[in-house]
C-alpha positions as CSV (number, residue, x, y, z in Angstrom):
1,M,48.5,37.6,-24.6
2,I,44.7,38.0,-24.1
3,V,42.7,37.4,-21.0
4,A,39.0,37.0,-21.3
5,L,36.5,37.2,-18.4
6,A,33.7,34.8,-19.2
7,G,30.3,33.6,-18.2
8,G,28.4,30.9,-20.1
9,V,26.8,30.7,-23.6
10,G,27.5,34.2,-24.9
11,A,31.0,34.2,-23.7
12,A,31.7,30.7,-25.1
13,R,30.5,31.8,-28.6
14,F,32.6,34.9,-28.4
15,L,35.6,32.8,-27.3
16,R,35.1,30.5,-30.3
17,G,35.4,33.6,-32.5
18,L,38.4,34.9,-30.5
19,T,40.3,31.7,-31.1
20,R,39.8,32.1,-34.8
21,A,41.2,35.6,-34.7
22,V,44.3,34.7,-32.6
23,P,46.1,31.5,-31.8
24,P,44.3,29.7,-28.9
25,T,47.5,29.4,-27.0
26,Q,47.5,33.2,-26.6
27,V,44.2,33.2,-24.7
28,T,43.6,32.7,-21.0
29,V,39.9,32.5,-20.0
30,V,38.9,33.3,-16.4
31,S,35.5,31.7,-16.0
32,N,32.8,32.4,-13.5
33,T,32.3,29.7,-10.9
34,A,29.7,31.4,-8.6
35,D,26.9,29.5,-10.3
36,D,28.6,26.1,-9.4
37,D,26.4,23.8,-7.4
38,V,26.1,20.3,-6.2
39,F,23.5,18.0,-7.9
40,H,23.1,14.3,-7.1
41,G,26.2,14.6,-5.1
42,L,28.3,15.9,-8.0
43,H,30.1,19.2,-8.3
44,V,28.8,20.9,-11.4
45,S,30.5,23.9,-13.0
46,P,28.0,25.2,-15.7
47,D,30.0,28.2,-17.0
48,V,33.3,26.4,-17.0
49,D,31.9,23.4,-18.8
50,T,30.0,25.5,-21.4
51,V,33.3,27.3,-22.3
52,V,35.3,24.0,-22.4
53,Y,32.7,22.1,-24.4
54,T,32.3,25.0,-26.9
55,L,36.0,25.4,-27.4
56,A,36.3,21.6,-27.9
57,G,33.7,21.7,-30.6
58,L,31.4,19.5,-28.5
59,S,28.6,21.8,-27.3
60,D,24.9,21.5,-28.2
61,E,24.4,24.6,-30.3
62,E,20.6,24.3,-30.3
63,R,20.2,23.9,-26.6
64,G,23.0,26.3,-25.8
65,W,24.5,24.1,-23.0
66,G,25.7,20.6,-22.5
67,L,27.0,18.2,-25.2
68,A,25.7,17.6,-28.7
69,G,24.2,14.2,-29.3
70,E,23.4,13.8,-25.6
71,T,21.2,11.0,-24.2
72,W,19.2,11.2,-20.9
73,N,18.9,7.6,-19.7
74,V,20.2,8.4,-16.2
75,M,17.8,11.3,-15.7
76,D,14.9,9.2,-17.0
77,A,15.8,6.4,-14.6
78,L,16.2,8.9,-11.7
79,A,12.8,10.4,-12.4
80,A,11.3,6.9,-12.4
81,L,12.7,6.4,-8.9
82,G,11.1,9.7,-7.8
83,G,14.4,11.7,-7.7
84,G,14.5,15.4,-8.5
85,T,15.5,16.1,-12.1
86,W,14.7,19.8,-12.6
87,F,18.5,20.3,-13.2
88,R,19.1,17.8,-16.0
89,L,22.5,16.3,-16.6
90,G,23.0,14.3,-19.8
91,D,24.7,10.9,-19.7
92,R,28.0,12.0,-21.3
93,D,28.0,15.2,-19.3
94,L,27.8,13.2,-16.1
95,A,31.2,11.8,-16.9
96,T,32.7,15.3,-16.5
97,H,31.0,15.8,-13.2
98,L,31.9,12.4,-11.9
99,L,35.6,13.0,-12.8
100,R,35.6,16.5,-11.3
101,S,33.9,15.4,-8.1
102,G,36.2,12.4,-7.5
103,R,39.3,14.5,-8.1
104,L,38.1,17.3,-5.8
105,R,37.4,14.7,-3.1
106,S,40.9,13.3,-3.5
107,G,42.4,16.8,-2.8
108,A,42.8,18.3,-6.3
109,T,41.9,21.9,-6.8
110,L,39.2,23.1,-9.2
111,S,42.0,24.7,-11.2
112,Q,43.8,21.4,-11.6
113,V,40.7,19.5,-12.5
114,T,39.6,22.1,-15.0
115,A,43.0,22.0,-16.7
116,E,42.8,18.2,-16.9
117,I,39.4,18.2,-18.4
118,A,40.2,20.9,-21.0
119,S,43.4,19.1,-22.0
120,A,41.6,15.7,-22.3
121,L,39.1,17.4,-24.7
122,G,41.8,19.0,-26.8
123,V,41.2,22.6,-25.7
124,R,44.4,24.6,-26.2
125,V,43.1,27.7,-24.5
126,R,44.1,28.1,-20.9
127,V,40.9,27.9,-18.9
128,L,41.0,29.1,-15.3
129,P,38.1,29.0,-12.8
130,M,37.9,32.4,-11.2
131,S,38.7,30.8,-7.8
132,D,39.4,27.5,-6.2
133,D,37.4,28.6,-3.1
134,P,33.6,28.3,-2.9
135,V,31.7,31.3,-4.0
136,Q,27.9,31.1,-4.6
137,T,25.6,33.6,-6.2
138,R,22.5,34.0,-4.0
139,V,19.4,35.6,-5.5
140,E,17.0,37.5,-3.3
141,L,13.5,37.2,-4.8
142,A,11.0,40.0,-4.6
143,S,9.1,37.8,-2.1
144,G,12.0,38.0,0.3
145,E,13.1,34.4,-0.2
146,E,16.8,33.8,-1.1
147,V,17.7,31.0,-3.5
148,S,20.8,29.8,-5.3
149,F,21.4,31.0,-8.8
150,Q,20.5,27.6,-10.3
151,D,17.3,27.6,-8.4
152,Y,16.4,31.0,-9.8
153,F,17.7,30.3,-13.3
154,V,16.7,26.7,-13.9
155,R,14.1,25.6,-11.4
156,L,12.2,28.9,-11.5
157,A,13.0,29.5,-15.1
158,H,14.3,33.1,-14.2
159,D,10.6,34.1,-14.4
160,V,10.2,35.7,-10.9
161,P,11.2,39.2,-9.9
162,I,14.3,39.8,-7.8
163,R,15.5,42.6,-5.5
164,G,19.0,41.6,-4.7
165,I,22.2,39.6,-5.5
166,R,25.0,38.7,-3.2
167,F,28.1,36.5,-3.7
168,A,28.4,34.3,-0.6
169,G,31.9,33.6,0.3
170,V,33.6,36.0,-2.0
171,D,35.3,38.1,0.7
172,A,37.1,35.0,2.0
173,A,37.9,33.7,-1.5
174,S,41.1,34.2,-3.4
175,P,41.5,34.4,-7.2
176,A,42.7,31.1,-8.6
177,P,46.4,30.7,-9.2
178,G,47.3,32.6,-12.4
179,V,44.3,34.9,-12.5
180,L,45.8,38.1,-11.2
181,E,49.2,37.3,-12.8
182,S,47.5,36.8,-16.2
183,I,45.5,40.0,-15.9
184,A,48.7,41.9,-15.1
185,A,50.7,40.4,-17.9
186,A,48.0,40.6,-20.6
187,D,48.2,42.8,-23.6
188,V,44.4,43.0,-23.7
189,V,41.6,42.0,-21.3
190,V,38.3,41.3,-22.9
191,I,35.1,41.2,-20.8
192,C,32.9,38.8,-22.8
193,P,29.3,39.5,-23.7
194,S,28.0,37.8,-20.5
195,N,25.5,38.9,-17.8
196,P,27.3,41.8,-16.1
197,I,25.7,41.1,-12.7
198,V,25.8,37.3,-12.2
199,S,28.5,36.2,-14.7
200,I,31.1,38.9,-14.6
201,G,30.1,40.4,-11.3
202,P,31.5,37.5,-9.2
203,I,34.8,37.7,-11.0
204,L,35.1,41.4,-10.4
205,A,34.1,40.9,-6.7
206,L,37.1,38.7,-6.0
207,P,39.8,40.5,-4.0
208,G,42.3,42.2,-6.4
209,V,40.5,41.6,-9.7
210,A,38.8,45.0,-10.1
211,A,41.8,46.8,-8.8
212,G,44.0,44.9,-11.3
213,L,41.7,45.9,-14.2
214,S,41.2,49.5,-13.0
215,C,44.9,50.3,-13.1
216,R,45.1,49.3,-16.8
217,R,41.5,50.1,-18.0
218,D,42.6,51.6,-21.3
219,S,43.5,48.0,-22.4
220,V,40.3,46.5,-21.1
221,V,37.4,46.2,-23.6
222,A,33.9,44.9,-22.7
223,V,31.3,43.6,-25.2
224,S,27.7,44.5,-24.3
225,P,25.4,41.5,-23.9
226,I,22.5,44.0,-24.2
227,V,21.2,44.9,-27.7
228,A,18.4,47.4,-28.2
229,G,17.4,47.1,-24.5
230,A,17.2,43.3,-24.5
231,A,19.5,40.5,-23.7
232,V,20.7,38.4,-26.6
233,K,20.1,35.4,-24.3
234,G,19.0,35.0,-20.8
235,P,17.6,37.3,-18.1
236,A,20.3,40.0,-18.1
237,A,18.1,42.9,-19.2
238,R,15.4,42.1,-16.7
239,M,17.9,41.6,-13.8
240,L,19.5,44.9,-14.5
241,A,16.1,46.7,-14.5
242,E,14.9,44.9,-11.3
243,L,18.2,45.9,-9.6
244,G,17.8,49.5,-10.5
245,I,20.2,49.6,-13.4
246,E,19.1,50.9,-16.8
247,A,18.7,47.9,-19.1
248,S,20.7,49.4,-22.0
249,V,24.2,49.7,-23.3
250,S,24.6,52.8,-21.2
251,G,23.6,50.8,-18.1
252,V,26.2,48.2,-19.0
253,A,28.8,50.9,-19.4
254,G,28.0,52.2,-16.0
255,V,28.6,48.8,-14.5
256,Y,32.0,48.5,-16.2
257,A,33.1,52.1,-16.2
258,E,35.7,51.7,-13.5
259,V,37.4,48.6,-15.0
260,A,36.9,48.9,-18.8
261,G,38.0,51.8,-21.0
262,T,36.0,50.7,-24.0
263,L,32.6,49.2,-24.6
264,V,31.6,47.5,-27.9
265,V,27.9,47.9,-28.7
266,D,25.7,46.7,-31.5
267,E,24.7,48.9,-34.4
268,A,21.2,48.9,-33.1
269,D,22.5,51.1,-30.2
270,R,24.4,53.5,-32.3
271,D,22.3,56.4,-31.0
272,L,23.3,55.7,-27.4
273,A,27.0,56.1,-28.1
274,A,27.1,59.5,-26.5
275,E,25.4,58.2,-23.4
276,V,27.9,55.4,-23.1
277,E,30.8,57.8,-23.4
278,R,29.3,60.0,-20.6
279,T,30.1,57.1,-18.3
280,G,33.8,57.3,-19.1
281,C,33.8,54.4,-21.5
282,R,34.8,54.9,-25.1
283,C,32.1,53.5,-27.4
284,V,32.7,51.3,-30.4
285,V,29.8,50.4,-32.6
286,A,29.8,47.2,-34.6
287,P,27.6,44.2,-35.5
288,S,27.5,42.1,-32.4
289,L,25.1,39.3,-33.0
290,M,27.1,36.1,-33.2
291,S,25.0,34.3,-35.7
292,S,27.9,32.1,-36.9
293,P,31.5,31.4,-35.9
294,A,32.6,33.9,-38.6
295,A,30.4,36.6,-37.1
296,A,31.9,35.9,-33.7
297,E,35.4,36.1,-35.2
298,R,34.6,39.5,-36.7
299,L,33.3,40.8,-33.3
300,A,36.4,39.5,-31.6
301,R,38.6,41.3,-34.1
302,V,36.6,44.5,-33.5
303,A,37.1,44.2,-29.7
304,L,40.8,43.6,-30.1
305,D,41.3,46.4,-32.6
306,A,39.4,48.8,-30.2
307,V,42.3,48.6,-27.8
308,G,45.1,47.9,-30.3
309,G,45.4,44.2,-29.5
310,P,46.9,41.4,-31.4
311,G,44.7,40.0,-34.3
312,G,42.5,43.1,-34.3
């Protein structure tokens, strides 16, 4: 059995490859929910939905989020009424958020609703939100203002310097049912190529998760989202640098050294393998750009093989 810790787009593409390498029923995904937020009165879970939509074969590959073939009638009508539309939700995507919000108001947990949505869309992977309790990534801008992650990432287009990150509510939160048990029982744990700070960081900050990984770190493999000093997608490299962490594979290795015994890096970073290994992570070099589902599958097999996992 394989457990994957996942953020959004990069993780979803990796997971699509992973489910080509091994049967989907062998995979449990623990997805970040610290970037969840409420828009137009609806509970939106961006990372969870990106994973589910991608595994269902419904995601918009060009945009990187949301559903393919989407329409925007509701957002256009809302804009005409003077409503805020900086966080755009497509018409079909809104159905997911309507269902989730209604079920949560009726007393269902986020875990239950996530399982229902994944099942309805034909996803055979077990997808767990990291917690049923509210945790929110808060970003401290260099100006001193603190904003939600979606404010930083979408409204401000992640184009402003930052000086701090905190996960509001994480100390009082518990991992969702099945998270710690799945980690303990897994043959392999894969940390997907996601932003180490704001996608994987909240999962590791939950009580018991980092400790559960540390005690079995030789079977934990991370895939670097940084290639040649730059993020494949998103602001990960700049965030690392602004928070005082080297924006390189060795910087990523330093973040994960206590929980992952192996880091997979791209061939462009072959010369940094020794630096990675000085952090205590074994370094595996392989092509890591997921330009196609087949390339993602090859990367997944490399990651599994690095720790002797099934399908590697």
